[in-house]
C-alpha positions in Angstrom: 0.0 0.0 0.0 1.5 3.4 -1.0 1.7 6.4 1.4 -1.2 8.2 -0.4 -3.6 5.2 0.0 -2.6 4.8 3.6 -3.3 8.4 4.4 -6.6 8.2 2.5 -7.7 5.1 4.5 -6.6 6.6 7.8 -7.9 10.2 7.3 -10.5 10.0 10.1 -8.0 8.4 12.5 -5.4 11.1 11.8 -7.9 13.9 12.4 -9.3 12.3 15.5 -5.9 11.6 17.1 -4.9 15.2 16.3 -8.1 16.4 18.0 -7.3 14.2 21.0 -3.9 16.0 21.3 -5.5 19.5 21.2 -8.2 18.5 23.7 -5.5 17.1 26.0 -3.7 20.5 25.9 -7.1 22.1 26.9 -7.7 19.7 29.7 -4.1 20.2 31.0 -4.4 23.9 31.1 -5.3 26.0 34.2 -8.5 28.0 34.4 -8.3 29.5 30.9 -11.5 31.4 31.4 -9.9 33.8 33.9 -7.1 34.7 31.5 -7.1 38.0 29.5 -8.5 37.4 26.1 -6.6 38.7 23.1 -7.3 38.3 19.4 -6.4 39.6 16.0 -9.6 40.3 14.0 -7.8 40.0 10.7 -6.3 36.6 11.6 -9.6 35.3 12.9 -11.3 36.1 9.6 -8.5 34.3 7.8 -8.9 31.3 10.0 -12.6 31.2 9.4 -12.1 31.3 5.6 -9.4 28.6 5.8 -11.8 26.4 7.9 -14.5 26.9 5.3 -12.1 25.8 2.6 -11.1 22.7 4.6 -14.8 21.7 5.1 -15.4 22.2 1.4 -12.4 20.1 0.5 -13.8 17.2 2.6 -17.2 17.6 1.1 -16.0 17.3 -2.5 -13.2 14.8 -2.0 -13.7 11.6 -4.0 -10.2 10.2 -4.3 -7.3 9.4 -2.0 -5.4 12.4 -3.4 -8.2 14.8 -2.7 -8.7 13.4 0.8 -4.9 13.6 1.4 -5.0 17.3 0.4 -8.0 17.9 2.7 -6.3 16.2 5.7 -3.1 18.3 5.2 -5.2 21.5 5.0 -7.0 20.7 8.2 -3.8 20.0 10.1 -2.3 23.2 8.7 -5.4 25.2 9.8 -5.2 23.7 13.3 -1.5 24.5 13.7 -2.0 28.1 12.5 -4.9 28.8 14.8 -3.2 27.3 17.8 0.1 29.2 17.2 -1.5 32.6 16.5 -4.2 32.6 19.2 -3.0 34.0 22.6 -5.8 32.2 24.4 -4.3 28.8 23.5 -6.2 26.7 26.0 -9.6 27.8 24.6 -8.2 27.5 21.1 -7.1 23.9 21.8 -10.6 23.0 23.0 -12.3 24.5 19.9 -9.7 23.0 17.5 -10.2 19.5 19.1 -13.9 19.6 18.7 -13.7 20.8 15.1 -11.2 18.2 14.1 -13.4 15.5 15.7 -16.3 16.8 13.6 -14.1 16.6 10.5 -12.9 13.1 11.4 -16.5 11.9 11.6 -17.4 13.6 8.3 -14.3 12.1 6.6 -15.3 8.6 7.9 -18.7 9.0 6.3 -17.5 10.4 3.1 -17.3 7.2 1.0 -20.2 5.0 2.1 -21.4 2.3 -0.3 -24.4 2.8 -2.5 -26.6 0.8 -0.1 -26.2 3.5 2.5 -25.1 6.6 0.6 -27.2 9.7 0.2 -24.9 10.7 -2.7 -25.2 7.5 -4.8 -28.6 6.2 -6.0 -30.4 8.9 -4.0 -33.2 9.4 -3.8 -34.6 5.9 -4.3 -36.5 5.6 -7.6 -38.7 2.5 -7.5 -40.7 0.9 -10.4 -44.4 1.5 -10.6 -46.9 -0.9 -9.1 -48.5 -3.2 -11.7 -51.9 -2.2 -10.2 -52.2 1.6 -9.8 -55.2 3.1 -8.1 -58.2 3.8 -10.2 -59.7 5.9 -7.4 -57.3 7.7 -5.0 -57.7 6.3 -1.4 -58.7 8.7 1.3 -55.9 7.5 3.6 -53.0 5.0 3.9 -52.4 3.9 7.5 -49.2 2.1 8.5 -48.7 0.5 12.0 -45.4 -0.9 13.0 -43.9 -2.8 16.0 -41.1 -1.6 18.2 -37.6 -3.1 18.2 -36.0 -4.9 21.2 -32.2 -5.3 20.7 -30.8 -8.3 22.4 -27.2 -8.5 21.1 -24.8 -7.0 18.6 -26.0 -3.4 18.5 -23.6 -0.7 17.3 -22.1 -3.2 14.7 -24.9 -2.0 12.3 -23.7 1.6 12.4 -22.0 3.2 9.3 -19.1 3.3 8.7 -18.3 0.7 11.4 -20.7 -1.9 9.8 -18.8 -1.7 6.5 -15.3 -2.0 8.2 -16.0 -4.9 10.5 -15.4 -8.4 9.1 -18.7 -9.8 10.1 -21.3 -7.5 11.8 -24.3 -9.2 13.3 -27.3 -8.0 15.3 -29.9 -10.0 17.1 -33.2 -8.3 17.8 -37.0 -8.7 18.0 -40.1 -7.0 16.7 -42.3 -6.3 19.8 -45.7 -5.1 20.7 -45.7 -2.8 23.7 -48.7 -3.0 26.1 -50.6 -5.0 23.5 -50.2 -2.5 20.6 -48.0 -1.8 17.6 -46.6 1.5 19.1 -45.6 3.4 15.9 -48.1 4.7 13.4 -48.2 6.9 10.3 -51.2 8.1 8.3 -50.9 9.7 4.9 -53.8 11.6 3.3 -53.9 13.0 -0.2 -55.5 16.5 -0.2 -57.8 17.6 -3.0 -58.4 21.2 -2.2 -55.3 22.1 -0.2 -51.8 22.4 -1.6 -48.4 21.8 0.1 -46.9 19.2 2.4 -48.5 19.2 5.8 -46.9 17.3 8.7 -48.2 16.6 12.2 -45.7 14.9 14.5 -48.3 14.0 17.2 -46.7 16.4 19.7 -48.9 19.3 18.9 -46.8 20.4 15.9 -48.3 21.1 12.5 -46.1 22.5 9.7 -46.7 23.3 6.1 -44.1 23.3 3.4 -45.1 24.9 0.1 -42.0 24.2 -2.1 -39.5 21.4 -2.7 -36.7 23.7 -1.5 -38.4 24.3 1.8 -38.6 20.5 2.3 -34.9 19.9 1.4 -33.7 22.8 3.6 -35.5 21.4 6.7 -34.6 17.8 6.0 -30.9 18.2 7.1 -31.6 20.1 10.3 -32.3 17.4 13.0 -33.1 20.0 15.6 -36.0 21.4 13.6 -39.5 20.1 13.9 -40.7 17.7 11.2 -37.1 17.5 9.7 -37.1 13.6 9.9 -40.3 13.4 7.8 -38.9 15.9 5.3 -35.8 13.7 4.9 -38.1 10.7 4.3 -40.0 12.7 1.7 -36.7 13.5 -0.2 -35.4 10.0 0.1 -38.7 8.4 -1.1 -38.2 9.8 -4.6 -41.8 11.2 -4.9 -40.5 14.8 -5.5 -38.3 13.7 -8.5 -41.3 13.0 -10.8 -42.9 16.2 -9.6 -39.9 18.2 -10.7 -39.3 16.5 -14.0 -43.0 17.1 -14.9 -42.7 20.8 -14.3 -39.4 21.2 -16.1 -41.0 19.6 -19.2 -42.8 22.9 -19.5 -41.1 26.2 -20.4 -38.9 27.8 -17.7 -41.2 30.8 -17.1 -44.1 28.5 -16.4 -42.0 26.4 -14.0 -40.8 29.5 -12.1 -44.3 30.8 -11.8 -45.7 27.6 -10.4 -42.8 26.4 -8.3 -44.3 28.0 -5.2 -46.9 25.3 -5.0 -46.3 21.5 -4.7 -48.5 19.3 -6.8 -48.6 15.5 -6.5 -49.5 12.6 -8.7 -50.3 8.9 -8.1 -50.5 7.0 -11.4 -52.7 9.2 -13.5 -54.4 10.9 -10.6 -53.3 14.4 -9.6 -53.9 16.0 -6.2 -52.9 19.3 -4.6 -51.4 18.4 -1.3 -50.3 15.8 1.2 -50.9 15.4 4.9 -48.7 13.1 7.0 -49.7 12.4 10.5 -47.3 10.5 12.8 -47.9 9.1 16.2 -45.9 6.9 18.7 -47.0 5.5 22.0 -43.3 5.4 22.9 -41.6 8.4 24.6 -38.9 10.3 22.7 -35.5 8.7 23.3 -37.0 5.5 24.5 -34.3 3.3 22.9 -36.8 1.1 20.9 -35.7 2.5 17.5 -38.7 4.8 17.1 -37.2 7.3 14.7 -35.9 4.8 12.2 -39.0 2.6 12.4 -41.2 5.7 11.9 -39.2 6.6 8.8 -39.9 3.1 7.5 -43.6 3.4 8.2 -43.8 6.7 6.3 -41.7 5.3 3.4 -44.1 2.3 3.2 -47.1 4.6 3.3 -45.8 7.0 0.7 -44.8 4.2 -1.7 -48.2 2.6 -1.3 -50.0 5.9 -2.0 -47.8 6.8 -4.9 -48.2 3.3 -6.4 -44.6 2.1 -6.1 -43.5 -1.5 -6.1 -41.4 -2.1 -3.0 -40.2 -4.8 -0.6 -39.0 -4.9 3.0 -35.4 -4.7 1.7 -36.3 -1.4 0.0 -37.6 0.0 3.3 -34.4 -1.1 5.2 -32.2 0.4 2.5 -34.4 3.5 2.3 -34.2 4.2 6.0 -30.4 3.8 6.0 -30.3 6.5 3.4 -32.7 8.7 5.3 -30.5 8.5 8.4 -27.4 9.6 6.5 -29.3 12.4 4.7 -30.8 13.6 8.0 -27.3 13.7 9.4 -28.2 11.5 12.4 -26.1 8.7 11.0 -28.1 5.7 12.2 -27.7 2.1 11.1 -29.8 -0.7 9.9 -30.8 -2.7 13.0 -33.8 -0.5 14.1 -35.8 -0.8 10.8 -34.8 -4.5 10.5 -36.1 -5.1 14.1 -39.4 -3.2 13.6 -40.6 -4.4 10.2 -39.2 -8.0 10.0 -41.2 -10.6 12.0 -40.2 -12.2 15.2 -36.6 -12.6 16.4 -34.0 -12.5 13.7 -30.3 -12.4 13.2 -29.2 -9.6 10.9 -25.9 -9.3 9.0 -24.4 -7.8 5.8 -23.7 -9.6 2.6 -20.6 -9.2 0.5 -22.3 -6.4 -1.6 -23.2 -4.5 1.6 -26.9 -5.5 1.5 -28.6 -6.2 4.8 -29.5 -9.9 5.2 -31.5 -11.6 8.0 -32.6 -15.0 9.2 -35.8 -15.3 11.2 -35.3 -17.7 14.0 -37.8 -20.5 14.6 -39.3 -20.2 18.1 -40.9 -23.2 19.7 -44.4 -22.2 20.8 -43.9 -22.8 24.5 -40.6 -20.8 24.5 -42.3 -17.9 22.7 -45.1 -17.9 25.3 -42.5 -17.9 28.0 -40.7 -14.9 26.5 -44.0 -13.0 26.4 -44.6 -13.7 30.1 -41.0 -12.9 31.3 -39.9 -10.0 29.1 -40.9 -6.5 30.3 -40.0 -2.9 29.8 -39.3 -0.4 32.6 -39.4 3.3 31.5 -36.8 5.2 33.5 -37.5 8.6 32.1 -33.8 9.2 31.5 -34.0 10.0 27.8 -31.1 11.0 25.6 -30.3 12.1 22.0 -28.8 9.1 20.2 -26.7 11.3 18.0 -24.6 12.5 20.9 -23.8 8.9 21.9 -23.3 8.0 18.3 -20.6 10.6 17.8 -18.7 9.3 20.9 -18.8 5.7 19.7 -17.7 6.7 16.1 -14.7 8.6 17.5 -13.7 5.6 19.7 -13.9 3.4 16.6 -12.0 5.9 14.4 -9.1 6.0 16.8 -8.8 2.2 16.5 -7.9 1.5 20.1 -7.4 -2.2 20.4 -9.9 -2.6 23.3 -12.6 -0.8 21.2 -11.9 -3.0 18.1 -12.1 -6.1 20.2 -15.3 -4.9 21.8 -17.0 -4.6 18.4 -15.8 -8.0 17.4 -17.2 -9.4 20.6 -20.5 -7.7 20.0 -20.8 -9.4 16.6 -19.7 -12.9 17.6 -22.0 -12.9 20.7 -25.0 -12.0 18.5 -24.4 -15.2 16.6 -24.0 -17.2 19.7 -27.2 -15.7 21.2 -29.1 -16.6 18.0 -28.0 -20.3 18.5 -29.3 -20.1 22.1 -32.6 -18.6 21.0 -33.1 -21.4 18.4 -32.4 -23.9 21.2 -35.2 -22.4 23.3 -32.8 -20.6 25.7 -32.9 -16.9 26.4 -29.3 -15.6 26.2 -29.2 -13.8 29.6 -25.4 -13.7 30.0 -24.9 -12.3 26.4 -27.7 -9.6 26.9 -25.9 -8.4 30.0 -22.5 -8.6 28.3 -24.0 -6.5 25.5 -25.0 -4.0 28.2 -21.5 -3.8 29.7 -20.0 -3.3 26.2 -22.4 -0.4 25.6 -21.1 1.2 28.8 -17.5 0.8 27.6 -18.1 2.2 24.1 -19.9 5.4 25.3 -19.5 6.8 28.8 -22.9 7.9 30.2 -24.9 5.2 28.4 -25.9 3.9 31.8 -27.0 6.7 34.1 -26.3 6.1 37.8 -30.0 5.8 38.6 -30.4 3.0 36.0 -27.3 1.1 37.3 -28.7 1.3 40.8 -32.1 0.0 39.6 -30.5 -3.0 37.9 -28.5 -3.9 41.0 -31.6 -3.7 43.2 -33.7 -5.9 40.9 -31.0 -8.5 40.7 -30.2 -8.6 44.5 -33.9 -8.9 45.2 -34.1 -12.0 42.9 -36.7 -10.3 40.6 -34.8 -10.5 37.3 -32.6 -13.0 35.5 -31.2 -10.3 33.2 -31.5 -6.5 32.7 -30.0 -4.4 29.9 -30.5 -0.8 28.5 -32.5 -0.3 25.4 -30.8 0.9 22.2 -27.8 3.2 22.4 -28.4 3.6 26.1 -28.4 6.7 28.3 -31.9 6.1 29.6 -35.3 5.5 28.1 -36.4 1.9 28.5 -34.7 -0.8 30.5 -35.4 -4.4 29.3 -35.8 -7.0 32.0 -36.2 -10.8 31.8 -37.9 -12.0 35.0 -36.8 -15.1 36.9 -39.0 -18.1 36.7 -42.2 -17.9 38.9 -41.8 -14.1 39.1 -44.8 -12.2 37.7 -45.4 -8.7 36.5 -47.3 -8.0 39.8 -44.2 -9.1 41.7 -42.1 -6.7 39.7 -44.5 -3.8 40.1 -45.0 -4.4 43.8 -41.2 -4.4 44.4 -40.8 -1.1 42.5 -43.7 0.5 44.4 -42.0 -0.2 47.7 -39.2 2.3 47.0 -39.9 6.0 46.8 -37.2 6.6 44.2 -38.7 4.0 41.9 -42.4 4.7 42.6 -43.0 6.7 39.4 -41.5 4.1 37.1 -43.8 2.5 34.6 -43.8 -1.2 33.6 -44.9 -2.2 30.1 -45.6 -5.6 28.7 -43.7 -7.1 25.7 -45.0 -9.5 23.1 -43.0 -10.9 20.2 -44.7 -9.6 17.0 -44.9 -12.0 14.0 -46.7 -9.6 11.8 -45.0 -6.3 12.7 -46.0 -4.0 9.8 -49.6 -3.5 8.7 -50.6 -1.3 5.8 -54.3 -0.3 5.6 -55.8 1.4 2.6 -59.1 3.3 3.1 
C-alpha cells in the first residue's frame, strides 16, 4: 500500500488523534476562562475562511489524493490557529472539537451505495402493476417496536462496513398489546403543500420542494425527519421532471406550490400524521421505524412496487441524509417478523434470518420480558458521535469490543433457536455499551439493575438501544410475575413513578391499511 492510499484510509483516524492532542492541551491547562482574552480580527477572519475551505475540500473529495489534500489542509489550519491565538487553552478546545467533527465527516465520506445519500439517491422504485383507479382517502401504517438483544452498534455506518462480520440479534415487539408506531398519509384535493403533524402538537406546512430539502438536514428542527423521508422516497423527483418539461417561465411561476401525482391521478397536497406510543429517546428504534412506516405509506399511496429490503435500505439513506447517522438494525427489528439475526452480505446489502421459536418458548418470552421506563432519555446522535470517535481511533480494546458484539450476537441466536434466552450475552452487551460510550448507563439505571438482581426479581436486565436512559429491558426469573415486579418497585420512593410495560413478540410487525 502506498503512502497516499494509507493516508486516505486513515484520514478519520489522523484527524481524530490530532483532535485528542489538542483536547489534552485544553484539559491540562489551568483556568483559561480567567485569562485575559486577546485576538487579531484579521487573523480570525483568515482562520474562518481557511476552515470553510477545509470543510469544502472534505465535502467534495472523492479520491485518495483529494482526501490527502483535505487532511493536510485541516492539520495546517489547526496549527496556524493554535500558534497565532493567545488564548491557547480555549483554542485547543475549539480545535479539538472541530477536528473531531471533520474526522466523523471524513469517515462517512465514501459510504457504499446501499447506504449513501450521494449514490442512487433518492430511491427511484418501479411503478406498481396495479395503480389506483380511485385515489384512497388514507393510507395507514402500523409498526412494531424493536428490542435489541445483542450486537447493537455493529450495524452503524461506517463501522458496519469496516467490521469483518457485523451481526445484530433483535426482535419485533408489541408494547402493552399494541404496535406502538403509526403513520397516516392523506392526499388533499383542495389544499396544496406538504402538511406534517408529529403527534406532539406540531403542525407545519411546506409549500415548495426547496423548503422540504432545507428542513430535511436540520435534525433539531420540527418535522425534519419526515422531510428527509420525503426527499429519500423519490416522490419529489417525478414532480420536478414534470414541471421542467414545460417552459422555464411556467416552472418558475408555479414552483411556489407543490403538486402530487399517483399514477394518472393528480392532487394538490399531502398530509402526513405521525404518532408513537413510545416516549422520545426510548431506545426502541422509534425514529428509524417511523421513517420506515412513512416510506411504506408514501410508496403505497404513490403506487410504487417495494419490498421490506427497499424499506431497510431507504431508512439507511434517510439516516445519513438527515445527518443523524443511524444504522440498519432498528428498521430491521421493527418491520421483519419475530426474532432475527441480521448481517451484511458481501455487496453490503442487509440480510437476515428469522429464528424459529418453539411455541412454549415464545409464550414464556411473552410472560417474562418487560420494559421499565426510566424517564432518563437521551439524543442518540450524541452517543453515536462518541462511539464513532472511539472506533475511528482504532484503540485495540474498542476494536475487540466490536468483534465481541458481533460474535456474541451469533451465539445468542443459537441459544434462542435452542429455546434458551441468552441472559449472559444480553448483560455482556449492556456492559460493552457502557464501555463504548461513557454515560450510556445513568447512575439511577445502574442502581435499579443492582436492586432488581439482588432482590431476585430479574434474571437479566439491559439498557435499550444506544443507552443513556429511556427503557430498560428486564427478563424475569421463573415464577416471578409482572405483579411481583410492580410491587417491588412501588416499595421504593425513588422508583415509585417508574412504569412497567408488557412485551409480546410480533410475528406480523407491519400492517398497511388502505381506506
